[in-house]
C-alpha positions in Angstrom: 0.0 0.0 0.0 2.8 2.4 0.8 5.4 1.2 -1.7 7.9 3.9 -2.4 6.7 6.2 0.3 9.5 8.3 1.8 9.1 10.0 5.1 11.5 12.4 6.8 13.9 10.4 9.1 12.2 11.7 12.3 8.8 10.3 11.2 7.7 6.7 11.9 4.9 5.0 10.0 2.7 2.5 11.9 0.3 0.8 9.4 -2.6 -1.5 10.3 -5.2 -3.3 8.2 -7.8 -2.3 10.8 -7.8 -0.4 14.1 -10.5 0.6 16.5 -9.4 4.3 15.9 -6.1 5.8 14.7 -6.6 8.5 17.3 -6.9 6.0 20.1 -3.9 4.1 18.8 -1.9 7.3 18.8 -3.0 8.1 22.4 -2.0 4.6 23.6 1.4 4.8 21.8 2.1 8.3 23.3 1.4 6.8 26.8 4.1 4.2 26.0 6.6 6.7 24.8 5.7 7.5 21.1 6.1 11.2 20.2 6.3 13.8 17.5 6.4 12.2 14.1 4.6 8.9 14.8 2.0 8.4 12.1 -0.8 5.9 12.5 -2.6 4.7 9.4 -5.4 2.1 9.2 -7.1 0.5 6.2 -10.4 0.7 8.2 -11.5 1.6 11.7 -14.1 -0.1 13.8 -14.7 2.7 16.3 -13.7 5.9 14.4 -15.1 9.2 15.8 -15.9 12.5 14.1 -16.5 15.9 15.6 -18.2 16.0 19.0 -17.7 12.2 19.4 -20.0 11.3 16.6 -19.6 7.9 15.0 -17.4 8.0 11.9 -18.0 5.5 9.2 -14.6 4.0 8.3 -15.0 1.3 5.7 -12.0 0.0 3.8 -10.9 2.1 0.8 -10.3 5.5 2.4 -7.4 7.1 4.3 -7.6 7.0 8.1 -4.6 8.7 9.7 -3.5 10.3 12.9 -0.2 12.1 13.3 1.4 12.8 16.7 2.6 16.4 16.7 4.4 18.4 19.3 3.6 22.0 18.5 6.2 24.7 18.9 6.1 26.4 22.3 4.9 29.7 20.7 2.1 28.0 18.7 -1.5 29.0 19.2 -2.8 25.4 19.6 -6.4 26.2 18.8 -5.3 27.4 15.3 -3.6 24.1 14.4 -6.9 22.5 13.5 -7.3 25.1 10.7 -3.8 24.4 9.4 -4.4 20.6 9.4 -7.7 21.0 7.6 
């Protein structure tokens, strides 16, 4: 699926056929020491969530991804969602 993909050396790709949620996987990994640059990708999600905790349909065939980012100290964290969008 990711043949030929090249990431910067400080990024680490974690690919799964299916996850409960890429966001939940990222949170679990951060609790175990993962950090900035860890990328979690799933072919499908069984418990994806959208805005306000709404269920997110996540069938195979789309891109489901969460990226762990440590924002710069001077960043306005609330504005990062606009940049990501």
